[in-house]
C-alpha positions in Angstrom: 78.6 144.3 1.6 80.4 146.8 -0.5 83.8 147.0 1.2 86.8 146.7 -1.2 88.5 144.7 1.6 88.2 140.9 0.7 88.6 140.1 4.4 85.9 142.4 5.7 83.4 140.9 8.0 79.7 141.6 7.8 79.1 142.2 11.5 75.3 142.4 11.1 75.3 138.8 9.9 77.6 137.7 12.6 75.6 139.3 15.4 72.3 137.9 14.1 70.9 141.3 13.4 68.4 141.7 10.6 68.6 144.6 8.1 65.9 147.2 8.3 63.4 147.1 5.4 60.9 149.8 4.3 57.3 148.9 5.1 54.3 150.9 3.7 50.8 150.7 5.2 47.7 152.3 3.8 45.1 153.1 6.4 41.5 154.0 5.9 38.2 154.5 7.7 34.7 155.3 6.6 32.6 154.4 9.7 32.5 156.0 13.2 35.0 158.6 14.2 37.1 158.3 11.1 39.9 160.6 12.2 40.2 159.0 15.6 40.3 155.6 14.0 43.2 156.7 11.8 45.0 158.2 14.8 44.5 155.0 16.8 46.0 152.9 14.0 49.0 155.2 13.6 49.5 155.1 17.4 49.3 151.3 17.4 51.9 151.0 14.7 54.1 153.4 16.5 53.8 151.3 19.7 54.7 148.1 17.9 58.2 146.8 18.8 60.5 146.7 15.8 58.4 149.1 13.7 60.0 152.6 13.4 57.7 155.2 11.9 59.5 157.3 9.3 56.7 159.4 8.1 52.9 159.7 8.1 51.1 161.4 5.2 48.4 164.1 5.4 44.8 162.9 5.7 42.9 162.5 2.5 39.2 162.2 1.9 38.5 159.8 -0.8 35.5 158.3 -2.7 34.9 154.7 -1.8 36.1 152.3 -4.4 33.7 149.4 -5.0 31.2 148.3 -2.4 27.6 149.4 -2.0 26.3 152.5 -3.8 25.8 154.4 -0.5 29.3 153.5 0.8 30.4 156.7 2.7 33.7 158.4 1.8 36.9 157.3 3.4 39.6 159.2 5.3 42.9 157.7 4.2 46.6 158.1 4.9 49.9 156.2 4.3 52.5 155.3 6.9 56.1 154.6 5.8 58.2 152.8 8.4 61.3 150.7 8.8 61.2 147.2 10.4 63.1 144.0 10.9 59.8 142.1 11.2 58.7 139.5 8.7 55.8 140.2 6.3 53.5 137.6 8.1 54.1 139.4 11.4 53.4 142.8 9.9 50.1 141.4 8.3 49.1 139.9 11.7 49.7 143.3 13.4 47.5 145.0 10.8 44.7 142.6 11.4 45.0 142.9 15.2 44.8 146.7 14.9 41.7 146.4 12.7 40.1 144.0 15.2 40.8 146.4 18.1 38.7 149.1 16.2 35.8 146.8 15.6 36.5 145.9 12.0 33.8 143.5 10.7 34.7 141.3 7.8 31.7 140.4 5.9 31.0 139.1 2.4 31.2 142.6 0.8 34.9 143.0 0.3 34.7 146.7 -0.3 32.0 147.5 2.2 32.1 150.2 4.9 34.5 149.7 7.7 35.7 151.3 10.9 39.3 150.6 10.0 41.3 149.1 7.1 45.0 148.6 7.6 46.6 147.3 4.3 50.2 146.1 4.1 51.3 147.6 0.8 55.1 146.7 0.5 57.8 145.2 2.7 61.2 146.0 1.2 61.4 144.3 -2.2 59.4 141.3 -1.1 57.2 139.7 -3.7 54.8 137.0 -2.2 51.8 135.3 -3.6 50.2 133.3 -0.7 46.4 132.9 -0.3 46.3 135.4 2.5 49.4 137.4 1.9 50.2 139.1 -1.4 53.1 141.5 -1.7 53.2 144.0 -3.0 49.5 144.6 -2.4 47.9 143.5 -5.7 45.7 146.7 -6.2 48.0 149.4 -4.7 49.4 150.4 -8.1 46.0 151.5 -9.4 44.6 153.1 -6.2 44.9 156.9 -6.0 44.0 156.8 -2.3 47.2 154.8 -1.7 49.5 156.4 -4.3 48.7 160.1 -3.6 49.4 160.1 0.1 52.4 157.8 -0.4 53.9 160.1 -3.1 53.5 163.1 -0.7 55.9 161.6 1.9 58.0 159.3 -0.3 58.2 160.7 -3.9 61.0 158.2 -4.8 58.9 155.2 -3.5 58.7 152.0 -5.6 56.3 149.2 -5.9 58.2 146.0 -6.7 57.3 144.8 -10.2 55.1 147.8 -10.9 57.4 150.9 -10.9 57.8 154.2 -9.2 55.0 155.7 -7.2 55.4 158.9 -9.2 54.7 157.1 -12.5 51.9 155.1 -10.9 50.2 158.3 -9.6 50.3 159.8 -13.0 48.7 156.7 -14.5 46.1 156.1 -11.8 45.1 159.8 -11.5 44.0 161.8 -8.5 40.2 162.0 -9.1 38.3 161.6 -5.9 41.3 162.1 -3.7 41.2 165.4 -1.7 43.8 166.4 0.9 42.1 167.5 4.1 44.5 170.2 5.6 42.0 170.7 8.4 42.5 167.1 9.7 45.8 166.3 11.4 47.3 163.1 12.7 49.8 163.4 15.6 52.9 161.4 14.9 54.7 160.5 18.1 
């Protein structure tokens, strides 16, 4: 609270309301109808109670990072939203969306997939749990995350890593191509 009044009351605290925090998701697909998979993920996030979509990036076609040599290219985008939900709930929602689109989790961590919904940041949270790491531990070096994020949130920050603008410059844009012919509807 920044009020100069020493007797001011923080009504959000008194009413039990939680503050909104920025959440960033990176979404990708390289199997099936890639564009429809991305659209479905954006729609599912938009339909989630207590997640308010702020912006959705353009669609980018990107080279697969890691995985088998014949791993097809991905379509990727980034969603910036606001939420009162806890990081664990946001991660569970991402997994449920992936499951709904037939995501198969096998031994090849970077193998092809119908849908990948990665939780990148939740406010300034820094977590290091076995199944939940925030910020996402590789986001700061991934052009397919940083380029679309920078497009819609040029002042974005990755806690402990720096500004998205600086990180894009360091990671580079090789293999990340904006696809102006592919459009995601943002309801």
